[in-house]
N, C-alpha and C positions, 0 to 999 in steps of 0.2 A: 504493500500501500505507500501512498504518499506519505511524507513525513508527519503532516498533520492528521494523516488517517481519515480526512474527509472526502466525501463523494457527492457529487451534483448529478441531477438527471437533465440531460440535454436533448433538445428535439432534434431528430436527424433531418428534419424538413427546413426549418428555420435558424436552428442554432441555439435556440432561447434556453435559458438554464431555469430549473426549478428546484427549489429545495427536496421536495419529495415526488416520488413516482404518482402519477395519474393517468387516467385513461386518455385525456384528450389535452392537447397543449394549448394554454392560455393564449399564447401569441398569435398562432397562425390557425388554431381550430382543428388541426389533424389529430387523428384517433391512432392510439397506439405507435407513437413514434418517440416517445421517451425512453432513452438509454441511459444507464448508470455509469459514470466514468469518475475516476478518481481526480482530483484537483491538482494541479501541477503545483510543484513548490514555488514559493514567491521569490522572484528574480531580484528585488530590491532589499537592501538592508533597513531595518526599522530600528526606531528609537523613541521609547516613550510611547509605543503602540502606533506610531505614525511613521509611514513609508519616507525615507530621505528621498529628496528629488536626485534624479540621475543627470548626468554631464547633458549639456545641450547638444543637439545635432547640427547638420549642416545650416548654414546660413541661407536665409531664403535669397532667391535671385529674382529679378524681373525677365519676364518673357522675352522682352525687347532686349536683352542683353545676352541673351543665350545664341551663341553661334556654331554652328556645326554642319557637318556635310551630311547629305542626304543618306540615310541607311540603304545600302544594297541587300535585298532579300537573296536569301541562300535558295536557289532552285535544286529540286530534287531530281529532275528530269524525268518525273511522272507527271504528266501533262494535267491529269484529273484532279491530283492531289494538291498541284500547285495553283490551279484554277480556284479550288474552293478555298485555299487559303488567301486568296487575293493576290497571286503572283508569286508566292513561295514562302518559306519561312524567316520571319523577322528577327533578328538578332536581338537577343535579350527578352524574348517573349515566351509565353507559359501556354501550351496548347493542350488541351484535354480531348482525347478519342474515346468515345463510348460506343458499347455495342453488344448485341447477344454473345453468349459464348459459342465461339467456333465460327464465327462469321468472318474472320480474315484479319482482326485488328493487328495482332502480333506478326502475321505474314505481311502486311503491307509496311509496317513500320521496319521491319526487317529490310524489305526491298528498298526503302527509302534509305536507310542506314548505308547500304550498299552502293546506292547511287550517289550519295554525298560523299563516300570516302573516294569514289573514283572520280569526283569532281574537285579533290583537294581538300574537302573539308572534314576536319576531325570529328569522329563520333564516338559516343559511348553507348552501348546497348546494355542497360541493366535489367537481369531476367531475376525476378523473385518467385516467379512460379513453376520456372521450367530449369532442369539442369542444363548443364553446356552441352552434354551429348544430345539432349532433345532439341536444343536450338541448333546444333549442327546439322541434325538429320533435317530440320525444316529448310536450312540454308542451302543444303545439297538438292533439294527440291526446285527451288526458285532458279529463274533464268540468270538474275544477276550473280554476280562474283561477290559473296560477301565475306571471302576470307581476310580482308584488311580490316574487318569491322571488329573493334575491340569488345570483349564481351565480360561482363560483370555479374556473376551470380550474388546478389547481395541485396538485403531486405532492411538493414540499418542505415537510416538517413544521414547519419554523421559518418559513416564510412564511405557511402556513396559521394557526398560532397568533397571528401577528402581526396577521394580518388580522380574526381573530376576538376578539382582544382589546379591551380598553378598556370592557368591561362591555355593550355594544350587542347582541351575539348571544347568544340564549338556548339555540337548540338549533343544533348543527352537524352535517350529515350527510357522510359521508365515503365516496366511491365511488372505489375501495375500498382497504381498508388495505394491500392486497398491492402496489399502485401507490406508496404513499408511501415517502419515504425522508428521512433525517436526516443532515446534513453530518458529524456525529460520527461516522460509521461509513463505511467506504470500499466495503462490499458493494453489490452491486447491488439495486435494489427487490424485493420480495418474498422475499428469502433470511431465514434464522431470525433473523439478528441485528436486521435492518432492521425486520422486523414487530414483534418484540417490543420494540425500542427506540421505535418510532413510537406503538405501542399504549400503552407506560408513559408517554410525554411527553403524549399526549391524555387518559390517566387523570388525571394530575396537575393539567393544565389543567381538567379537570371538577371535581374537588374543591376546586380553590383558587378558582375563580370562580363555582362554581354553576351554569355552563352544561352542559347534557346533550350528550352525543356519541353519534351513531349511526353504526356502523360497518359497511360491507358486506364481507362475508368471501366469498372463492372457494372452493369445494369441490373434494376430490381425485375420482378415479376411484371411490375407496370411499365416498364420500358424506359425508365429515368434513370440516371446514373446514381449508383448507391453512394451512401455517405451523406454529410449535411448539404445542403442547398448552398451554403457558404463556398462549397469548393467550386462551384461553377461560376460564383461571383469574382473569386480570387484570381481564375485564370483569364487570358487574354482572347483566347479563343476555344469554342466548345463543337466538336464535330461529332455527329451522331452516325454510325455505319448501319445502315438498314438493308433488309432483305424480305422476300417472301419465300414461303415454304414451298421448295419445289422448283425455284428460280433460279438460274446461274449468273443473274444480274445482282450486283451490290450497289446501293447508292449511298454516298459519303455527302451528309447535308452539314451546312455551318448553319448554327443557330444561335451564336454569338460571335462576333468578329471585331474586334477594335481596330483591325488594321484592313478591313475589306468589307463588302456588302454581306449581308446575311442572307439564309435562304437560297444561297448558291449551291447547286449539287454536282458531283462527279459521278459518273457511272463507269463500274468496274465490271468485269467478267469474271468469274472465278474459274482457274483451270488447274490443271495437274501441276503446272509450273509457276504458280502463284496468281496473284491477280493483275489483270492487264486493262489498262484504261481503253473506254469504248469510244473512238473517235467521232461516229456518227450514231448518236443516240437514237435518233428519230428512226433511221434506218434499222437499227438493230431491234427495236420495239414493234416495228411494223413487219418485220422478217416473218415469212410464213403465213401472212393473211390470206385468207380465203374470200376474195371479192364476190364470188357467185353465192355466197350463202346469206341468208337473211339474217339480221339481228347483229350486223356489224358495222360500228360507226368509227370515225376517226376525229379526234379533236386534238388542238394544239394547247399545252399546258406552259405556263411562265414558271421556270423553276429558276428564282432568283432573277437574272438578267438573260437566260438562256431559254429559247422556245423548244420544246420537245413535243413530238407528235405521239400519241399513242392511241391504241385500238381499244374500244369498248364493246365487248359482246355482251348481247341480251337474248333471253331465250323465255318465251312464254308458252308454257305448256299446260294441258288441262290436268287440274289436280287429281291425284290418285286417292287422295283421303279427304277428310270432312273439312280439314283447314287448310287453305292454301299456303305455301311456304312462300317467304320472301328471304333470298339468299344474296348477300351481296359481298364480293370480295374485291378488296381495293376502294370501295365506296363506303361511307357512312351509312348504316341501315335507316337511320332516321332521315336522310336526305333523299333515299330511294323512297320510304314512304311518302314523303311530300310530293315528289314528282309523280307517283302513281295516282295519289289523291288529285292533284292538279288535272293530269290528262282524263281521269273518269269525269270530273265535274266539268272542266272547261272545253274538253275535245268529244266527250260524250263517248269514251272508249272504255270497255268493261275489260277488268283485270279480277274481278271478285272471285272467279271460279277457276282462276289459273295459277299455276306455281310460277313464281317469277325468279329468275336467276340473272344476276349482272355479274361481269367479271371484267376487270382490267388488267391486261396482259401485261407480261413482263414484270410483275410485282409491284407496279406503280400505284401509290395511293392517291386518289383524286382528294384535294382540299378545297381549292378555289372552286367558286360557283359557275365560272365559265364554263365548265363542262358539262351542267345541266342539258343543254340543247342536245349533245352527243348522246347523253343517256337516254333521253326522251326519243331521238331519233332512232337509237338501235331498239328500243322498246316498240314502238310503232312498226319497225321494220319486221321485227318477230311476230307482231300480231297480225300484220297485214300479210307475212309469208312472202315479202317482197324485198329483194336485195338493194341496198341503197347504191347509188352510183360510185363507181369504184375510184374516180376523182374527186370526191366531194368531201368537204371539211366542214364540222359543224362548230361553231363557236358562239356560245351566248348563255346568258344566265336567265331562267325562268322564274317569274315572279308567281306570287299565290293566285293572282287574277289571271294567269294563263298567259301574260304578257312575256314578250321575248326582250329582255333589258340588253344594253350595250355593255360591252365588257372594254377594259384598257389594254393598250400595247398590241392593238388589232394588225397593225401593219408589220410587226415583227413575227408574229404568230403566222400570218399568210405568207410572208416571205420565205419562212422555212418550208411551209409545206409545198410553195411553189417550186422551191428547189429540187422538191421529191416527186415532181410530176403531177401534181394538184391542179386542177384548172378552175374549179368552183369552189365558192365558200358560202354556207348557210349562216347568216348573221343576223342579228336587230336590223330592223328597218332604219332605226336611229344611229347605225354605225355606218362609218364611211370608210374605205379603203382606197389606199393610193397605188396598190399594187396592179400587177397584170392579171391575176385572178380575178374571174368574174363574179361578183357578188349576188346573191340571191337573197332579197329582204324578206323576213317574216315579222309580221307583226305580233301573232300569238300562235299558241301551240295547236289551234284549228288550221292554221297556214300549212303549218310543219305538216299535218296529217293528210292535208290535200295532196300535197307534193309526193309523200311516200305511198299513198294508196292510188296515185294517178296511174 
């Protein structure tokens, strides 16, 4: 135990301290998030029951007086990874990469380390979960030559910083932050206090030395990074690695980036030789599309600043049981329920006796409402058993009144479709496009049904 022998209960979501355990955190309102941890020893000397002030830190400076050269990012040579980061790794930054077990986080970072070493940038790969032999086996499978990468099997943060110090190491990969611990706390590795303190120590090291630190983070069953929420606040960049069951594609998404735009995505393909960037994501997602089958529609999503074309498949079949099924993959179930209700009420289409299945190919998840029109078009096509035009794109939001609403960044989406051979786009009558693709204006979902059933 700590010298005082005292413990506190800290919320794993917001980091708030509580003197005793409770079912609910008083600060953020989350349930069953309080974790007991020992208090750290006091760092300042006390006299008469009061803590003595410490020596003052650096003098404040005016921003106008700061002169310096522009920082050059370190490019890993993996185009999709550099793109999500905003152009490469920023010196002195702290990056957190989270994802499901086995999704390829360690493989991707080992490939990055090998590429950086080949470019003359010194790296240190810290493995807290695997032995040196296990990492060597992974290195033999990937295409990159990872031989020059320095490997350190260590979990104590003091030892990690000692080995990385001296100005030799430029990029440190820590796999993972949940396995590291510091001697200053008595808690087990992975608890709230250890994760927060180790991340803070690595952050201070990065800012003071200019070395970049890349952390691997575990995720919970809810899909969020394990540990205190303050972990995501400490780091400069948070990347999530996502996939869909049975899909060979992996999506690397930036949800926080102090040195670039958020919501950027990188597309990778998992192969036996490691992760390979997908240069043309739209063509990859549309590969194998059967244009002669009813129930298939194509839309263009904006993933950050990048337009990506995806195929949406729908199947409406007679229900074999009493209650019709509503199954959606890659689309929120409540959004599907809303679109079905709008089509029934505003276009007089009946799905009440039909099982409805909607699937977004490639493991993509539809988040923005600009894909509503494509989902509705696929449903109408399956209901009428009529294939949609193979060169048609569907972009638009559908309101509760059945109206087709305009969406932003239309020209960028349509330009990507034009590059892949699409010649017409179904959009809201209030949208205007300046591209060479013919626009088919739609006012309501009734107009959509007339085009599909014609």
